[in-house]
N, C-alpha and C positions, 0 to 999 in steps of 0.2 A: 280438022283435029279438035277444035274447041267444041263443035257440036257432038262429035263422037264421045269425047270425055264427059260431057254433060249428060248424055243419055246413059252412059255407064254409071255415073254417080247416082242418078235417080233410080236405076235398077237396083243398085247395091243397098239403098236405104231400106229396102224390104227385108234385108238380112240383119243389119244393125239398126236397132230401134231405140229411141229414148223417149219415154212417156212422162208427162207431168205427173208428179206424185204429191202435189201441194194441197189438194182439195179434200174436204170431208174427213178430217181427223176428229176423233173424240178426245176431249181434254178435261182433266180435273186437277185442281190444285191440291197437293198433298198436305197432310198435317205435319207440323214441325216435329222432328223426331225427339225422342226422350233424351238423347245424348246432346251435349253442347259442344260446338266446334272449338271452344276455348276452355281450357282446364283451369287449374288453380295456380296462383303465383308461387314460384319457388324462390322466395326472397333470399334465402341463405346461399343459393347457388350464384346469384348475381352479386358478387362481393367487391366489384370495382365501381366506385362512385364517380361518375363522370358528369354530374349535374353541372349545367352551365356550358357544356360542350355539345356540339351537334355533329353527328356522324353523317357522311354522305354515302350514297349508293345503297341505301336500305330499301326494303319493301314495305309499302303501306299496309298496315294490318287492320285499320279501321279507325273510327272516332269513338273514344270511350270517355266515360264520366270520371274515371279515376286512374291514377298511375298503377294501382294494383291490377286493374283489368288489362292494361297494356303489358305489364309484367307477365300476366297469365297468358297473353297471346304469344309472348316470346317463349315462355316455357312450353306451350303446346306445340310450337313449330320447331323447337330445338334451336332457337336463335342464340347467337353468342352475345348479342347486345339488343337492348330495347330503349327507346326514348319516347317521352310523352310531352306534348306541348301544353304547359300549364299557364292558363290565362292569369291565375292569381300570382304566379311568379314573374309575370311580365312577358310571356311568350307572345310575339306579334304575328306568328304564323296562324294556322287554323287551330283554334282552341280544341283540345281533346284529341288531336291527331296523334296516332301511335305508329311508330316505324320500327321494324325489327330486321335483323340480318347479321352479317358477319362483322367481326371487330376489325375495321379498317377505315382509314381516313376519318378519324374521330377527334381531330385536333382543331376544330373550328369553334371558337368562342361564340356563344349565342345565348343571351339571357332568356331564361324561362323554360329551357329544356331540362326536364328531369331524365337523366340517362344513367343506366347501369349496364355493366358488362361482366363477363366471366372469363376466367382463365381456361376453363374446360368447356367442351361442347355438351350442353345438357341433352339428355335423352328426350325426344319429343313424346308428348302424351300419346297414348294409343289411339290410332285412327279408328273411326267407326268401321265395323266389318262391312266388306263389300256385299252387294246383293248376292244371294246364293245362285248357282247355275240352274235353279229350278224356278218355276213361276212363283212370284210372291203370293202369300196367302190372302192378303187384303184385296189385291187386284188380279185375280186369276186371268191367264192370258187367253183362255178359250171359252169355257162355259161360264160366262160372266155377263150380266146384263149391264151394258154401258149406256143404255138409252137415256138415263138421267144426266149423263155427262154432256157438257156443252160441245157443240160442233164448231170447229175452228178451221181456218185455212192457214197454212204456213207460207211464208215466214210469220212466226207468232212469238211475241215476247210477253210472258206472263208477269214479269216483274214490273214493267211499266204500267200494267193494268191495276197494280196495287195502290193503296192510299198512303201518301207520305206520313211518316211518324217521326217525331222529334228525336227519338232514341236510335233511329237507324243512321247508317253512315252518311255523312254529309256529301262526301265525294261521289257516292253512288246515288245521289238525288234524294236522300232520306227515304228511299223505298226499301221495304223489307225483302229479304231473300227467302226462298222456300224450295221445296221439292215438288215436282209436278209429274204427272203421268199423261201419256198420249197413247191412243190406240187407233190403228188404221185397218179397216176391213177392205180387202182388195182381192181381185181375181187376176190370174195370169192366163193369157190366151193359150189354147192347146197347141198351137203351132210352135210355141217356144220350147216345148218339151224336148230334151236332148241337147239344148243349147245352154251356154252360161247365162245366168240371170243375176243381176246385182242391183243394189241400191246405192246411189251417190248422194251423200249428205254434204251440202256446202258449208254447214256450220251448225253446231248444237252447243248451247251454253248451259250446263257444263257437266262433266263426269257422268256420261250417259250409259245406260245398259239397255240391251235389246233382246227380245224374245220373239222367235218365229214359231207360231202355232204351239206355244207353251214351252219351247226349248230355247234356253239361253244361247245366244250366238256371239256375244262379245260385249266388251266395255271400251269406251273411248273417252279419254280424260280431257283432252284439250278443248277449249271453247272456241277456238279460232280456225284450226287446221281442218280442211275438208277430208273426208274419209269415205270408204265404201265397205259394204258387206255383200259377199256373194251368197245367194240364197239357194242355189240349185244343188249344192253339195254340203250343206250343213250337217255335221255329225249328229245323228240322233233325231233330226228334224226332217219332215217331209214337206216339200213345196207342192201344193196342189195346183193342178192345171184344169182349165175349162171353166165355163161360166157357172156351172153348178157346184163347184168345189172352191169355196172362198178360203182365203188365208187371213190370219190376224197377226199384225205386228204390234207389239207392246213396247213402249219406250219409257224408261224412268230417267228423269233429268234432275240432277242435284246441283242447284245454283245456291246452295246454302252453306255447305261445309268449307268452301274455299273460293276466293276470288283471285283472278289472275292480275288485275290491274287496280290502280287507285282511282280510276275514272268509271263512269257508268258503263256496265257491260250487259245488263239485262239477264234473261234466262229463258230457256225453252228451245224448240226447234225454230230458230230465228233466221234461217236461210233456206233456200230452195232445196227440194228433194226430187230426184228423178229415178224412174225404174227403167232398167236397160237390159238389152240382150244383144247377142252377136253370134256369128257362126261358131261352130266348135273350134275351128282354127281361126284365131282372131288377132287383131291388133290390140296389144295391151293398152288399156286406158292410160292416157298421159304418156304413152310410150313412144312418141315421135319427137326427136330432137334434131333441129336443123340449124346449127350455127353457121356463120359465114365469116371469112377472113378476106379483106381487100388486099389483093396482091399487085394491082396495077396502079398507075398514076390517077390521082383524083382531080377532076375538072370542076372548079368552083367559080364560074364567071360572076356570080352575084354573092359569093360567100355563102354563109349559112342562110341568107335571106331568100335564096333561090334554089332550084333543083341542082343537085350535085350528081355527077356521073363518074364511072370508071369503066375500064375495058377488060378487067381481069379480076376474078373472084374465085377463091377456093371455097366450094360449097358442098361439104359432106352432109349426108343424111343418115341418121341412126334410127332404126325402127325395131322395136321389141315385139316379138310374135310369141303367142302361147297356144298350146294345144290343151283345151279345157276338158278333154276326155279323161276317164279314169286310166290309171297306169296299166291296168290289165285289159284295156279296151281295144286291142288289135294292133296292127302294124303302123309304120310311118305314113304320114300324109305328105305328099309332095305339094309344093306351092310355087307360085310365081308372084313376085313382089315388084310392082312398077311404081316408081316415084316420078311424077311429072310436075314441073314448075311452070306456072302460068303468070304472065305479066298482068298489069292492071287492066289491060284490054281483053284478057281472057285467052291470049295466044300463047302457045307452048314455046318456051325458050330453052328447054332442056329436059332430058328424060334419061332414066336409067332403070334397067330391069335386072333383078337378081332372082336366082332359083335355088331351091333347097328342099329339105324334108325335115319333118319333126315327128317324134314319137308321141304317143298319148302322155299327157301330164308333163310334156316337155316345154322348154323355153329357149329362145335364141334371140340374139341381137344381130341384126343384119346391117352392115355398113355399106353404103353406096356413095356415089359422088355425081353431082349434077355438073356437067360441062357446058358452059355457054359457048355459042359459036364465036369464032375469033373476031368477027366484025360486029358483035352485039354490043350495043351501048347499054350498060347496066345502071339503072337508077338507084341512087342511095336514099336511105331514110334519114331524115333530120326533123327536128320539131317544127320547122316552118314548112317543110315539104315531106310529109310522112308517107312516102311511097311504099306500098306493100305488094309483095308477090304472094301467090297462093300455091301451096304445095299440096297436090293430090297424091295420096298414097293408096294404092289398090292392091289388096291381097286376094289372090284367086287360088282356089283349091277345090278338091272334090267335096269338101265340107261346105262350100258356099263362097260368097264373095263379100269381102269386108273393105269398106272405104272410109277414110278419114281425110279431112282437109285442115291445113294449118296455115295461118297467115305468117309471113316472114318478111322482116325488114333487113336489108343489107346495109350495115353501117359499122363504123369503127368508133369505139368509145374508150378513151385512155385517160386515166388520171395521172397528171404530171405534177411533181412537187413544186415546180416553178411556174408552169403555165396554167395549172388548174385542169379543168376538164377539157379535153380536145375531142370534139365531135367531128369525125371525118377529117381530122387534121387541123381543124380550126377551133380557137377558143370559144367556149360556150359558158356563159354565166348561168349558174343554176338559180332559179327563183322558185320559191314555194314555201310550204310550211308543214309542220307536223300536226296532224289532227287525229286525236284518239277517236275510237268508236264511242261516241258520246251523244248527248242530247243535241249537239250541233249548234 
């Protein structure tokens, strides 16, 4: 069974492919725009003087040379309160730090904080207009000579490449923010034509826009959450196939107008990128969910220090399937979906096969259940014995064969008000710390 499954897996890889997209990007640092992310201080609006009090739960807006600049930051963001750490007034926190946010929890006496609030919510200053859905004039997406641009590989952080300046934000390493541009010339193999093609971005900081062959394909605001863009069906854009028909991806990254944290965050395409394809009928990316519930007694001869086992587990498997063809692209496609669970030795301990059909542009969630044999000893996951099973999901249809694997740990984690965290029924003390994405 193990050898058969392995052979099946390697055959299916030819249908689902994931290629490294990290190398050979062209990069240029953009000019600071004419607009300022901070407007003017509306001092008449902030009519509640709370100087000498510190509010909790605010957002760090930067380190400024004057209270007027902090007030301006509050006005620009539509904040109900702003507070500025004045060294001259005796503030012992970070001199010049500015915090803005909602009017709540503001009754904490603290010498040196200049604080003002408002009874009404100010209207935020107009945001800079988003890039138009056409290629920018300064950096055309196709007929443009980017040979003078620097060649970089991603992950790439252009902020950390800058020179520290005393007027920049202390908490962000005194490094100035900016806007940057990336361009990637690439080809797509001809055999991928007719299949879904997409890019996975693990992280871009921040507020990024994307053009494929001169056509705007989307905007992504978050600097932390991963995201993807499908390239094969972009409205108004044509994805070229074959070695003689290159494509150009243009990316604008805005790490200037807003920061998400008070710690160093950087800027740019700062995590990995992959180019992917799959059969027309395919497993939705991130579309496999396999929770487990322990239903039998737990054996713990060595407590959490050793391997724990049980004899009964409820093991459902949820799989999302999509038909990436056009809605007018023909009839339903029938499929067979087989979920096989392998133990750490590669041996099958359970299998379930479901069948169905899906129309073009359709989507379905298939639920199945892995049933262990009655005499099977099921190994549990714990920090000291992190036993993992491997779930092979095989989708077979006339469109091709798509396979994904997911690592699964069987365990019970319950937070109890009196006992704390119970891992597989036994108390576990949590040890660790919170580390920001920072200089480390």
